[in-house]
PDB file of N, CA, C and O in Angstrom:
ATOM      1  N   MET A   1      12.646 -13.214 -22.662  1.00  0.00           N
ATOM      2  CA  MET A   1      11.852 -13.129 -21.444  1.00  0.00           C
ATOM      3  C   MET A   1      10.686 -12.167 -21.690  1.00  0.00           C
ATOM      4  O   MET A   1      10.894 -11.067 -22.200  1.00  0.00           O
ATOM      5  N   PRO A   2       9.466 -12.568 -21.333  1.00  0.00           N
ATOM      6  CA  PRO A   2       8.316 -11.685 -21.552  1.00  0.00           C
ATOM      7  C   PRO A   2       8.364 -10.489 -20.623  1.00  0.00           C
ATOM      8  O   PRO A   2       8.827 -10.572 -19.485  1.00  0.00           O
ATOM      9  N   GLU A   3       7.872  -9.372 -21.141  1.00  0.00           N
ATOM     10  CA  GLU A   3       7.824  -8.180 -20.312  1.00  0.00           C
ATOM     11  C   GLU A   3       6.669  -8.276 -19.330  1.00  0.00           C
ATOM     12  O   GLU A   3       5.627  -8.859 -19.631  1.00  0.00           O
ATOM     13  N   GLU A   4       6.864  -7.702 -18.162  1.00  0.00           N
ATOM     14  CA  GLU A   4       5.834  -7.671 -17.134  1.00  0.00           C
ATOM     15  C   GLU A   4       5.475  -6.226 -16.834  1.00  0.00           C
ATOM     16  O   GLU A   4       6.220  -5.300 -17.154  1.00  0.00           O
ATOM     17  N   ARG A   5       4.339  -6.060 -16.224  1.00  0.00           N
ATOM     18  CA  ARG A   5       3.930  -4.733 -15.774  1.00  0.00           C
ATOM     19  C   ARG A   5       4.291  -4.618 -14.298  1.00  0.00           C
ATOM     20  O   ARG A   5       4.103  -5.554 -13.522  1.00  0.00           O
ATOM     21  N   TRP A   6       4.807  -3.461 -13.932  1.00  0.00           N
ATOM     22  CA  TRP A   6       5.089  -3.145 -12.538  1.00  0.00           C
ATOM     23  C   TRP A   6       4.252  -1.935 -12.185  1.00  0.00           C
ATOM     24  O   TRP A   6       4.257  -0.933 -12.901  1.00  0.00           O
ATOM     25  N   HIS A   7       3.536  -2.030 -11.084  1.00  0.00           N
ATOM     26  CA  HIS A   7       2.653  -0.954 -10.641  1.00  0.00           C
ATOM     27  C   HIS A   7       3.067  -0.518  -9.236  1.00  0.00           C
ATOM     28  O   HIS A   7       3.464  -1.335  -8.405  1.00  0.00           O
ATOM     29  N   VAL A   8       2.966   0.768  -8.997  1.00  0.00           N
ATOM     30  CA  VAL A   8       3.180   1.311  -7.657  1.00  0.00           C
ATOM     31  C   VAL A   8       2.137   2.389  -7.428  1.00  0.00           C
ATOM     32  O   VAL A   8       1.815   3.159  -8.333  1.00  0.00           O
ATOM     33  N   SER A   9       1.615   2.440  -6.220  1.00  0.00           N
ATOM     34  CA  SER A   9       0.664   3.492  -5.877  1.00  0.00           C
ATOM     35  C   SER A   9       0.994   4.029  -4.494  1.00  0.00           C
ATOM     36  O   SER A   9       1.603   3.350  -3.668  1.00  0.00           O
ATOM     37  N   SER A  10       0.580   5.258  -4.269  1.00  0.00           N
ATOM     38  CA  SER A  10       0.685   5.820  -2.928  1.00  0.00           C
ATOM     39  C   SER A  10      -0.726   5.921  -2.368  1.00  0.00           C
ATOM     40  O   SER A  10      -1.700   6.046  -3.110  1.00  0.00           O
ATOM     41  N   ALA A  11      -0.814   5.864  -1.057  1.00  0.00           N
ATOM     42  CA  ALA A  11      -2.119   5.941  -0.403  1.00  0.00           C
ATOM     43  C   ALA A  11      -1.974   6.660   0.933  1.00  0.00           C
ATOM     44  O   ALA A  11      -0.925   6.616   1.577  1.00  0.00           O
ATOM     45  N   VAL A  12      -3.050   7.318   1.327  1.00  0.00           N
ATOM     46  CA  VAL A  12      -3.150   7.918   2.651  1.00  0.00           C
ATOM     47  C   VAL A  12      -4.134   7.069   3.452  1.00  0.00           C
ATOM     48  O   VAL A  12      -5.271   6.846   3.037  1.00  0.00           O
ATOM     49  N   VAL A  13      -3.669   6.606   4.604  1.00  0.00           N
ATOM     50  CA  VAL A  13      -4.493   5.776   5.474  1.00  0.00           C
ATOM     51  C   VAL A  13      -4.850   6.605   6.702  1.00  0.00           C
ATOM     52  O   VAL A  13      -3.965   7.034   7.442  1.00  0.00           O
ATOM     53  N   THR A  14      -6.127   6.829   6.917  1.00  0.00           N
ATOM     54  CA  THR A  14      -6.602   7.577   8.080  1.00  0.00           C
ATOM     55  C   THR A  14      -6.972   6.574   9.167  1.00  0.00           C
ATOM     56  O   THR A  14      -7.732   5.635   8.930  1.00  0.00           O
ATOM     57  N   VAL A  15      -6.421   6.788  10.367  1.00  0.00           N
ATOM     58  CA  VAL A  15      -6.630   5.838  11.459  1.00  0.00           C
ATOM     59  C   VAL A  15      -7.388   6.498  12.606  1.00  0.00           C
ATOM     60  O   VAL A  15      -7.342   7.714  12.790  1.00  0.00           O
ATOM     61  N   ALA A  16      -8.078   5.672  13.363  1.00  0.00           N
ATOM     62  CA  ALA A  16      -8.809   6.148  14.534  1.00  0.00           C
ATOM     63  C   ALA A  16      -7.817   6.641  15.593  1.00  0.00           C
ATOM     64  O   ALA A  16      -6.692   6.149  15.681  1.00  0.00           O
ATOM     65  N   HIS A  17      -8.250   7.615  16.390  1.00  0.00           N
ATOM     66  CA  HIS A  17      -7.425   8.169  17.460  1.00  0.00           C
ATOM     67  C   HIS A  17      -6.909   7.039  18.365  1.00  0.00           C
ATOM     68  O   HIS A  17      -7.681   6.205  18.836  1.00  0.00           O
ATOM     69  N   GLY A  18      -5.608   7.031  18.594  1.00  0.00           N
ATOM     70  CA  GLY A  18      -5.001   6.035  19.469  1.00  0.00           C
ATOM     71  C   GLY A  18      -4.692   4.700  18.804  1.00  0.00           C
ATOM     72  O   GLY A  18      -4.189   3.791  19.464  1.00  0.00           O
ATOM     73  N   GLU A  19      -4.980   4.563  17.522  1.00  0.00           N
ATOM     74  CA  GLU A  19      -4.786   3.286  16.824  1.00  0.00           C
ATOM     75  C   GLU A  19      -3.578   3.278  15.888  1.00  0.00           C
ATOM     76  O   GLU A  19      -3.317   2.274  15.224  1.00  0.00           O
ATOM     77  N   ARG A  20      -2.841   4.387  15.830  1.00  0.00           N
ATOM     78  CA  ARG A  20      -1.754   4.507  14.850  1.00  0.00           C
ATOM     79  C   ARG A  20      -0.747   3.368  14.953  1.00  0.00           C
ATOM     80  O   ARG A  20      -0.433   2.739  13.943  1.00  0.00           O
ATOM     81  N   GLU A  21      -0.245   3.093  16.124  1.00  0.00           N
ATOM     82  CA  GLU A  21       0.790   2.065  16.294  1.00  0.00           C
ATOM     83  C   GLU A  21       0.292   0.691  15.848  1.00  0.00           C
ATOM     84  O   GLU A  21       0.997  -0.022  15.133  1.00  0.00           O
ATOM     85  N   ALA A  22      -0.909   0.320  16.263  1.00  0.00           N
ATOM     86  CA  ALA A  22      -1.449  -0.992  15.898  1.00  0.00           C
ATOM     87  C   ALA A  22      -1.670  -1.112  14.395  1.00  0.00           C
ATOM     88  O   ALA A  22      -1.344  -2.136  13.795  1.00  0.00           O
ATOM     89  N   VAL A  23      -2.220  -0.073  13.792  1.00  0.00           N
ATOM     90  CA  VAL A  23      -2.455  -0.081  12.346  1.00  0.00           C
ATOM     91  C   VAL A  23      -1.118  -0.113  11.605  1.00  0.00           C
ATOM     92  O   VAL A  23      -0.960  -0.851  10.633  1.00  0.00           O
ATOM     93  N   GLN A  24      -0.176   0.676  12.060  1.00  0.00           N
ATOM     94  CA  GLN A  24       1.142   0.701  11.439  1.00  0.00           C
ATOM     95  C   GLN A  24       1.762  -0.698  11.442  1.00  0.00           C
ATOM     96  O   GLN A  24       2.306  -1.136  10.428  1.00  0.00           O
ATOM     97  N   ASP A  25       1.685  -1.394  12.566  1.00  0.00           N
ATOM     98  CA  ASP A  25       2.235  -2.746  12.659  1.00  0.00           C
ATOM     99  C   ASP A  25       1.534  -3.710  11.693  1.00  0.00           C
ATOM    100  O   ASP A  25       2.187  -4.540  11.059  1.00  0.00           O
ATOM    101  N   ARG A  26       0.211  -3.599  11.584  1.00  0.00           N
ATOM    102  CA  ARG A  26      -0.531  -4.468  10.660  1.00  0.00           C
ATOM    103  C   ARG A  26      -0.138  -4.193   9.211  1.00  0.00           C
ATOM    104  O   ARG A  26       0.035  -5.122   8.422  1.00  0.00           O
ATOM    105  N   ILE A  27       0.001  -2.921   8.867  1.00  0.00           N
ATOM    106  CA  ILE A  27       0.374  -2.557   7.500  1.00  0.00           C
ATOM    107  C   ILE A  27       1.782  -3.043   7.179  1.00  0.00           C
ATOM    108  O   ILE A  27       2.025  -3.573   6.095  1.00  0.00           O
ATOM    109  N   MET A  28       2.702  -2.866   8.106  1.00  0.00           N
ATOM    110  CA  MET A  28       4.090  -3.272   7.854  1.00  0.00           C
ATOM    111  C   MET A  28       4.236  -4.792   7.718  1.00  0.00           C
ATOM    112  O   MET A  28       5.233  -5.266   7.172  1.00  0.00           O
ATOM    113  N   ALA A  29       3.274  -5.547   8.197  1.00  0.00           N
ATOM    114  CA  ALA A  29       3.313  -7.002   8.066  1.00  0.00           C
ATOM    115  C   ALA A  29       2.896  -7.468   6.670  1.00  0.00           C
ATOM    116  O   ALA A  29       3.073  -8.639   6.331  1.00  0.00           O
ATOM    117  N   LEU A  30       2.346  -6.568   5.862  1.00  0.00           N
ATOM    118  CA  LEU A  30       1.894  -6.922   4.519  1.00  0.00           C
ATOM    119  C   LEU A  30       3.053  -6.903   3.534  1.00  0.00           C
ATOM    120  O   LEU A  30       3.935  -6.050   3.626  1.00  0.00           O
ATOM    121  N   GLY A  31       3.055  -7.827   2.606  1.00  0.00           N
ATOM    122  CA  GLY A  31       4.048  -7.818   1.540  1.00  0.00           C
ATOM    123  C   GLY A  31       3.725  -6.751   0.511  1.00  0.00           C
ATOM    124  O   GLY A  31       2.557  -6.491   0.221  1.00  0.00           O
ATOM    125  N   GLY A  32       4.761  -6.132  -0.041  1.00  0.00           N
ATOM    126  CA  GLY A  32       4.563  -5.145  -1.098  1.00  0.00           C
ATOM    127  C   GLY A  32       4.115  -3.785  -0.625  1.00  0.00           C
ATOM    128  O   GLY A  32       3.714  -2.952  -1.437  1.00  0.00           O
ATOM    129  N   VAL A  33       4.172  -3.538   0.680  1.00  0.00           N
ATOM    130  CA  VAL A  33       3.724  -2.258   1.241  1.00  0.00           C
ATOM    131  C   VAL A  33       4.860  -1.650   2.057  1.00  0.00           C
ATOM    132  O   VAL A  33       5.511  -2.342   2.840  1.00  0.00           O
ATOM    133  N   GLU A  34       5.094  -0.357   1.871  1.00  0.00           N
ATOM    134  CA  GLU A  34       6.090   0.362   2.660  1.00  0.00           C
ATOM    135  C   GLU A  34       5.455   1.592   3.290  1.00  0.00           C
ATOM    136  O   GLU A  34       4.602   2.243   2.687  1.00  0.00           O
ATOM    137  N   LEU A  35       5.876   1.900   4.501  1.00  0.00           N
ATOM    138  CA  LEU A  35       5.401   3.072   5.229  1.00  0.00           C
ATOM    139  C   LEU A  35       6.412   4.200   5.039  1.00  0.00           C
ATOM    140  O   LEU A  35       7.618   3.987   5.157  1.00  0.00           O
ATOM    141  N   HIS A  36       5.908   5.412   4.742  1.00  0.00           N
ATOM    142  CA  HIS A  36       6.800   6.533   4.460  1.00  0.00           C
ATOM    143  C   HIS A  36       6.603   7.722   5.389  1.00  0.00           C
ATOM    144  O   HIS A  36       7.216   8.767   5.175  1.00  0.00           O
ATOM    145  N   GLY A  37       5.771   7.596   6.408  1.00  0.00           N
ATOM    146  CA  GLY A  37       5.585   8.694   7.345  1.00  0.00           C
ATOM    147  C   GLY A  37       4.131   8.881   7.687  1.00  0.00           C
ATOM    148  O   GLY A  37       3.286   8.035   7.396  1.00  0.00           O
ATOM    149  N   GLY A  38       3.858  10.011   8.312  1.00  0.00           N
ATOM    150  CA  GLY A  38       2.497  10.317   8.706  1.00  0.00           C
ATOM    151  C   GLY A  38       2.479  11.138   9.974  1.00  0.00           C
ATOM    152  O   GLY A  38       3.490  11.702  10.391  1.00  0.00           O
ATOM    153  N   ASP A  39       1.306  11.194  10.576  1.00  0.00           N
ATOM    154  CA  ASP A  39       1.152  11.886  11.849  1.00  0.00           C
ATOM    155  C   ASP A  39       0.265  11.037  12.748  1.00  0.00           C
ATOM    156  O   ASP A  39       0.146   9.833  12.521  1.00  0.00           O
ATOM    157  N   ALA A  40      -0.354  11.624  13.753  1.00  0.00           N
ATOM    158  CA  ALA A  40      -1.121  10.855  14.733  1.00  0.00           C
ATOM    159  C   ALA A  40      -2.314  10.113  14.136  1.00  0.00           C
ATOM    160  O   ALA A  40      -2.720   9.077  14.662  1.00  0.00           O
ATOM    161  N   THR A  41      -2.877  10.626  13.051  1.00  0.00           N
ATOM    162  CA  THR A  41      -4.081   9.994  12.493  1.00  0.00           C
ATOM    163  C   THR A  41      -3.978   9.632  11.013  1.00  0.00           C
ATOM    164  O   THR A  41      -4.955   9.171  10.423  1.00  0.00           O
ATOM    165  N   ARG A  42      -2.809   9.835  10.405  1.00  0.00           N
ATOM    166  CA  ARG A  42      -2.643   9.499   8.982  1.00  0.00           C
ATOM    167  C   ARG A  42      -1.303   8.819   8.750  1.00  0.00           C
ATOM    168  O   ARG A  42      -0.296   9.171   9.363  1.00  0.00           O
ATOM    169  N   LEU A  43      -1.310   7.840   7.857  1.00  0.00           N
ATOM    170  CA  LEU A  43      -0.088   7.165   7.442  1.00  0.00           C
ATOM    171  C   LEU A  43       0.034   7.289   5.926  1.00  0.00           C
ATOM    172  O   LEU A  43      -0.965   7.220   5.210  1.00  0.00           O
ATOM    173  N   ILE A  44       1.238   7.469   5.447  1.00  0.00           N
ATOM    174  CA  ILE A  44       1.507   7.525   4.017  1.00  0.00           C
ATOM    175  C   ILE A  44       2.197   6.219   3.638  1.00  0.00           C
ATOM    176  O   ILE A  44       3.235   5.875   4.203  1.00  0.00           O
ATOM    177  N   VAL A  45       1.621   5.494   2.683  1.00  0.00           N
ATOM    178  CA  VAL A  45       2.178   4.206   2.286  1.00  0.00           C
ATOM    179  C   VAL A  45       2.322   4.138   0.769  1.00  0.00           C
ATOM    180  O   VAL A  45       1.654   4.866   0.034  1.00  0.00           O
ATOM    181  N   THR A  46       3.203   3.253   0.316  1.00  0.00           N
ATOM    182  CA  THR A  46       3.239   2.876  -1.088  1.00  0.00           C
ATOM    183  C   THR A  46       2.943   1.387  -1.171  1.00  0.00           C
ATOM    184  O   THR A  46       3.281   0.611  -0.277  1.00  0.00           O
ATOM    185  N   ILE A  47       2.307   1.016  -2.263  1.00  0.00           N
ATOM    186  CA  ILE A  47       1.943  -0.375  -2.518  1.00  0.00           C
ATOM    187  C   ILE A  47       2.508  -0.736  -3.885  1.00  0.00           C
ATOM    188  O   ILE A  47       2.303   0.002  -4.849  1.00  0.00           O
ATOM    189  N   GLU A  48       3.218  -1.861  -3.986  1.00  0.00           N
ATOM    190  CA  GLU A  48       3.777  -2.325  -5.241  1.00  0.00           C
ATOM    191  C   GLU A  48       3.170  -3.666  -5.626  1.00  0.00           C
ATOM    192  O   GLU A  48       2.837  -4.481  -4.765  1.00  0.00           O
ATOM    193  N   GLY A  49       3.029  -3.886  -6.936  1.00  0.00           N
ATOM    194  CA  GLY A  49       2.512  -5.164  -7.409  1.00  0.00           C
ATOM    195  C   GLY A  49       2.601  -5.265  -8.916  1.00  0.00           C
ATOM    196  O   GLY A  49       3.193  -4.412  -9.578  1.00  0.00           O
ATOM    197  N   ASN A  50       2.005  -6.320  -9.450  1.00  0.00           N
ATOM    198  CA  ASN A  50       2.071  -6.590 -10.878  1.00  0.00           C
ATOM    199  C   ASN A  50       0.834  -6.163 -11.650  1.00  0.00           C
ATOM    200  O   ASN A  50       0.797  -6.298 -12.873  1.00  0.00           O
ATOM    201  N   SER A  51      -0.183  -5.648 -10.960  1.00  0.00           N
ATOM    202  CA  SER A  51      -1.401  -5.215 -11.652  1.00  0.00           C
ATOM    203  C   SER A  51      -2.157  -4.205 -10.801  1.00  0.00           C
ATOM    204  O   SER A  51      -1.969  -4.118  -9.588  1.00  0.00           O
ATOM    205  N   THR A  52      -3.019  -3.444 -11.473  1.00  0.00           N
ATOM    206  CA  THR A  52      -3.885  -2.517 -10.762  1.00  0.00           C
ATOM    207  C   THR A  52      -4.777  -3.283  -9.791  1.00  0.00           C
ATOM    208  O   THR A  52      -5.032  -2.825  -8.677  1.00  0.00           O
ATOM    209  N   GLY A  53      -5.246  -4.443 -10.218  1.00  0.00           N
ATOM    210  CA  GLY A  53      -6.097  -5.262  -9.354  1.00  0.00           C
ATOM    211  C   GLY A  53      -5.394  -5.686  -8.083  1.00  0.00           C
ATOM    212  O   GLY A  53      -5.993  -5.697  -7.008  1.00  0.00           O
ATOM    213  N   GLN A  54      -4.118  -6.039  -8.204  1.00  0.00           N
ATOM    214  CA  GLN A  54      -3.349  -6.438  -7.029  1.00  0.00           C
ATOM    215  C   GLN A  54      -3.216  -5.272  -6.049  1.00  0.00           C
ATOM    216  O   GLN A  54      -3.320  -5.457  -4.837  1.00  0.00           O
ATOM    217  N   LEU A  55      -2.984  -4.067  -6.585  1.00  0.00           N
ATOM    218  CA  LEU A  55      -2.894  -2.887  -5.716  1.00  0.00           C
ATOM    219  C   LEU A  55      -4.237  -2.616  -5.042  1.00  0.00           C
ATOM    220  O   LEU A  55      -4.292  -2.313  -3.850  1.00  0.00           O
ATOM    221  N   GLY A  56      -5.320  -2.728  -5.815  1.00  0.00           N
ATOM    222  CA  GLY A  56      -6.656  -2.506  -5.272  1.00  0.00           C
ATOM    223  C   GLY A  56      -7.009  -3.502  -4.183  1.00  0.00           C
ATOM    224  O   GLY A  56      -7.617  -3.147  -3.173  1.00  0.00           O
ATOM    225  N   ASP A  57      -6.619  -4.765  -4.399  1.00  0.00           N
ATOM    226  CA  ASP A  57      -6.877  -5.792  -3.381  1.00  0.00           C
ATOM    227  C   ASP A  57      -6.154  -5.472  -2.079  1.00  0.00           C
ATOM    228  O   ASP A  57      -6.718  -5.614  -0.993  1.00  0.00           O
ATOM    229  N   ARG A  58      -4.895  -5.037  -2.197  1.00  0.00           N
ATOM    230  CA  ARG A  58      -4.112  -4.708  -0.999  1.00  0.00           C
ATOM    231  C   ARG A  58      -4.712  -3.482  -0.301  1.00  0.00           C
ATOM    232  O   ARG A  58      -4.777  -3.441   0.928  1.00  0.00           O
ATOM    233  N   LEU A  59      -5.150  -2.485  -1.077  1.00  0.00           N
ATOM    234  CA  LEU A  59      -5.773  -1.300  -0.492  1.00  0.00           C
ATOM    235  C   LEU A  59      -7.064  -1.668   0.229  1.00  0.00           C
ATOM    236  O   LEU A  59      -7.347  -1.138   1.303  1.00  0.00           O
ATOM    237  N   THR A  60      -7.845  -2.568  -0.350  1.00  0.00           N
ATOM    238  CA  THR A  60      -9.070  -3.039   0.303  1.00  0.00           C
ATOM    239  C   THR A  60      -8.731  -3.748   1.609  1.00  0.00           C
ATOM    240  O   THR A  60      -9.410  -3.559   2.618  1.00  0.00           O
ATOM    241  N   GLU A  61      -7.687  -4.559   1.587  1.00  0.00           N
ATOM    242  CA  GLU A  61      -7.248  -5.257   2.802  1.00  0.00           C
ATOM    243  C   GLU A  61      -6.901  -4.255   3.904  1.00  0.00           C
ATOM    244  O   GLU A  61      -7.252  -4.460   5.066  1.00  0.00           O
ATOM    245  N   ILE A  62      -6.220  -3.184   3.540  1.00  0.00           N
ATOM    246  CA  ILE A  62      -5.880  -2.140   4.516  1.00  0.00           C
ATOM    247  C   ILE A  62      -7.150  -1.449   5.013  1.00  0.00           C
ATOM    248  O   ILE A  62      -7.290  -1.199   6.210  1.00  0.00           O
ATOM    249  N   ASN A  63      -8.077  -1.138   4.100  1.00  0.00           N
ATOM    250  CA  ASN A  63      -9.346  -0.493   4.478  1.00  0.00           C
ATOM    251  C   ASN A  63     -10.131  -1.297   5.502  1.00  0.00           C
ATOM    252  O   ASN A  63     -10.823  -0.726   6.345  1.00  0.00           O
ATOM    253  N   LEU A  64     -10.026  -2.622   5.433  1.00  0.00           N
ATOM    254  CA  LEU A  64     -10.800  -3.493   6.318  1.00  0.00           C
ATOM    255  C   LEU A  64     -10.108  -3.785   7.650  1.00  0.00           C
ATOM    256  O   LEU A  64     -10.663  -4.496   8.489  1.00  0.00           O
ATOM    257  N   MET A  65      -8.918  -3.254   7.853  1.00  0.00           N
ATOM    258  CA  MET A  65      -8.192  -3.495   9.110  1.00  0.00           C
ATOM    259  C   MET A  65      -8.864  -2.777  10.271  1.00  0.00           C
ATOM    260  O   MET A  65      -9.381  -1.673  10.103  1.00  0.00           O
ATOM    261  N   PRO A  66      -8.859  -3.397  11.446  1.00  0.00           N
ATOM    262  CA  PRO A  66      -9.358  -2.700  12.636  1.00  0.00           C
ATOM    263  C   PRO A  66      -8.556  -1.421  12.872  1.00  0.00           C
ATOM    264  O   PRO A  66      -7.331  -1.421  12.754  1.00  0.00           O
ATOM    265  N   GLY A  67      -9.240  -0.347  13.201  1.00  0.00           N
ATOM    266  CA  GLY A  67      -8.591   0.926  13.474  1.00  0.00           C
ATOM    267  C   GLY A  67      -8.430   1.830  12.264  1.00  0.00           C
ATOM    268  O   GLY A  67      -8.073   2.999  12.409  1.00  0.00           O
ATOM    269  N   VAL A  68      -8.693   1.296  11.053  1.00  0.00           N
ATOM    270  CA  VAL A  68      -8.581   2.113   9.839  1.00  0.00           C
ATOM    271  C   VAL A  68      -9.936   2.739   9.543  1.00  0.00           C
ATOM    272  O   VAL A  68     -10.945   2.041   9.445  1.00  0.00           O
ATOM    273  N   LEU A  69      -9.951   4.062   9.401  1.00  0.00           N
ATOM    274  CA  LEU A  69     -11.176   4.773   9.046  1.00  0.00           C
ATOM    275  C   LEU A  69     -11.337   4.853   7.532  1.00  0.00           C
ATOM    276  O   LEU A  69     -12.450   4.753   7.016  1.00  0.00           O
ATOM    277  N   ALA A  70     -10.221   5.035   6.817  1.00  0.00           N
ATOM    278  CA  ALA A  70     -10.252   5.112   5.347  1.00  0.00           C
ATOM    279  C   ALA A  70      -8.844   4.916   4.810  1.00  0.00           C
ATOM    280  O   ALA A  70      -7.866   5.314   5.443  1.00  0.00           O
ATOM    281  N   ALA A  71      -8.749   4.304   3.646  1.00  0.00           N
ATOM    282  CA  ALA A  71      -7.483   4.183   2.930  1.00  0.00           C
ATOM    283  C   ALA A  71      -7.759   4.586   1.488  1.00  0.00           C
ATOM    284  O   ALA A  71      -8.518   3.923   0.781  1.00  0.00           O
ATOM    285  N   ASN A  72      -7.142   5.669   1.064  1.00  0.00           N
ATOM    286  CA  ASN A  72      -7.419   6.226  -0.256  1.00  0.00           C
ATOM    287  C   ASN A  72      -6.174   6.282  -1.118  1.00  0.00           C
ATOM    288  O   ASN A  72      -5.144   6.820  -0.713  1.00  0.00           O
ATOM    289  N   MET A  73      -6.285   5.708  -2.334  1.00  0.00           N
ATOM    290  CA  MET A  73      -5.186   5.775  -3.279  1.00  0.00           C
ATOM    291  C   MET A  73      -5.065   7.205  -3.789  1.00  0.00           C
ATOM    292  O   MET A  73      -6.063   7.846  -4.118  1.00  0.00           O
ATOM    293  N   VAL A  74      -3.831   7.695  -3.850  1.00  0.00           N
ATOM    294  CA  VAL A  74      -3.583   9.058  -4.276  1.00  0.00           C
ATOM    295  C   VAL A  74      -2.968   9.078  -5.675  1.00  0.00           C
ATOM    296  O   VAL A  74      -3.268   9.969  -6.470  1.00  0.00           O
ATOM    297  N   PHE A  75      -2.126   8.120  -5.973  1.00  0.00           N
ATOM    298  CA  PHE A  75      -1.379   8.121  -7.224  1.00  0.00           C
ATOM    299  C   PHE A  75      -1.080   6.687  -7.613  1.00  0.00           C
ATOM    300  O   PHE A  75      -0.876   5.837  -6.747  1.00  0.00           O
ATOM    301  N   GLU A  76      -1.050   6.408  -8.922  1.00  0.00           N
ATOM    302  CA  GLU A  76      -0.612   5.102  -9.408  1.00  0.00           C
ATOM    303  C   GLU A  76       0.256   5.296 -10.640  1.00  0.00           C
ATOM    304  O   GLU A  76      -0.014   6.153 -11.480  1.00  0.00           O
ATOM    305  N   HIS A  77       1.287   4.496 -10.731  1.00  0.00           N
ATOM    306  CA  HIS A  77       2.194   4.515 -11.879  1.00  0.00           C
ATOM    307  C   HIS A  77       2.419   3.073 -12.314  1.00  0.00           C
ATOM    308  O   HIS A  77       2.555   2.182 -11.476  1.00  0.00           O
ATOM    309  N   ALA A  78       2.459   2.840 -13.633  1.00  0.00           N
ATOM    310  CA  ALA A  78       2.724   1.505 -14.166  1.00  0.00           C
ATOM    311  C   ALA A  78       3.743   1.612 -15.285  1.00  0.00           C
ATOM    312  O   ALA A  78       3.766   2.588 -16.035  1.00  0.00           O
ATOM    313  N   GLU A  79       4.579   0.599 -15.385  1.00  0.00           N
ATOM    314  CA  GLU A  79       5.523   0.537 -16.490  1.00  0.00           C
ATOM    315  C   GLU A  79       5.843  -0.913 -16.809  1.00  0.00           C
ATOM    316  O   GLU A  79       5.687  -1.806 -15.976  1.00  0.00           O
ATOM    317  N   GLU A  80       6.295  -1.121 -18.044  1.00  0.00           N
ATOM    318  CA  GLU A  80       6.690  -2.459 -18.459  1.00  0.00           C
ATOM    319  C   GLU A  80       8.157  -2.647 -18.143  1.00  0.00           C
ATOM    320  O   GLU A  80       8.974  -1.756 -18.377  1.00  0.00           O
ATOM    321  N   THR A  81       8.488  -3.813 -17.607  1.00  0.00           N
ATOM    322  CA  THR A  81       9.870  -4.133 -17.279  1.00  0.00           C
ATOM    323  C   THR A  81      10.135  -5.576 -17.647  1.00  0.00           C
ATOM    324  O   THR A  81       9.211  -6.385 -17.736  1.00  0.00           O
ATOM    325  N   GLU A  82      11.396  -5.893 -17.860  1.00  0.00           N
ATOM    326  CA  GLU A  82      11.748  -7.286 -18.074  1.00  0.00           C
ATOM    327  C   GLU A  82      11.728  -8.029 -16.753  1.00  0.00           C
ATOM    328  O   GLU A  82      11.427  -9.222 -16.706  1.00  0.00           O
ATOM    329  N   GLU A  83      12.041  -7.337 -15.706  1.00  0.00           N
ATOM    330  CA  GLU A  83      12.038  -7.923 -14.373  1.00  0.00           C
ATOM    331  C   GLU A  83      11.450  -6.901 -13.423  1.00  0.00           C
ATOM    332  O   GLU A  83      11.951  -5.778 -13.363  1.00  0.00           O
ATOM    333  N   PRO A  84      10.388  -7.244 -12.663  1.00  0.00           N
ATOM    334  CA  PRO A  84       9.788  -6.256 -11.770  1.00  0.00           C
ATOM    335  C   PRO A  84      10.794  -5.720 -10.768  1.00  0.00           C
ATOM    336  O   PRO A  84      11.536  -6.505 -10.178  1.00  0.00           O
ATOM    337  N   PRO A  85      10.846  -4.391 -10.551  1.00  0.00           N
ATOM    338  CA  PRO A  85      11.781  -3.821  -9.603  1.00  0.00           C
ATOM    339  C   PRO A  85      11.405  -4.081  -8.155  1.00  0.00           C
ATOM    340  O   PRO A  85      12.249  -3.930  -7.272  1.00  0.00           O
ATOM    341  N   CYS A  86      10.173  -4.463  -7.886  1.00  0.00           N
ATOM    342  CA  CYS A  86       9.792  -4.716  -6.496  1.00  0.00           C
ATOM    343  C   CYS A  86      10.132  -6.155  -6.139  1.00  0.00           C
ATOM    344  O   CYS A  86       9.922  -7.067  -6.939  1.00  0.00           O
ATOM    345  N   HIS A  87      10.648  -6.351  -4.958  1.00  0.00           N
ATOM    346  CA  HIS A  87      11.043  -7.678  -4.515  1.00  0.00           C
ATOM    347  C   HIS A  87      10.236  -8.142  -3.322  1.00  0.00           C
ATOM    348  O   HIS A  87      10.438  -9.251  -2.828  1.00  0.00           O
ATOM    349  N   SER A  88       9.332  -7.313  -2.857  1.00  0.00           N
ATOM    350  CA  SER A  88       8.591  -7.633  -1.643  1.00  0.00           C
ATOM    351  C   SER A  88       7.261  -8.313  -1.914  1.00  0.00           C
ATOM    352  O   SER A  88       6.572  -8.687  -0.965  1.00  0.00           O
ATOM    353  N   THR A  89       6.868  -8.491  -3.181  1.00  0.00           N
ATOM    354  CA  THR A  89       5.599  -9.154  -3.479  1.00  0.00           C
ATOM    355  C   THR A  89       5.827 -10.497  -4.102  1.00  0.00           C
ATOM    356  O   THR A  89       4.868 -11.201  -4.421  1.00  0.00           O
TER     357      THR A  89
END
């Protein structure tokens, strides 16, 4: 079986005042994304996928959501696996 790359990144999503719940719901509807906490104007998420490009595309999608002021990648990790550990993408 060929080895695959598995990538995970964390991101901070800054949301407009009063938009946290709506943005949170939109983010949770995306595949390969998990919410890990936050406060009234920031959400902490992780994004999983098979390439840096896939993570970047998902981050761009989050950036373009209504109510999102900014979504910034904080960390990325990649490793080779026989089977990707993420099951949500």
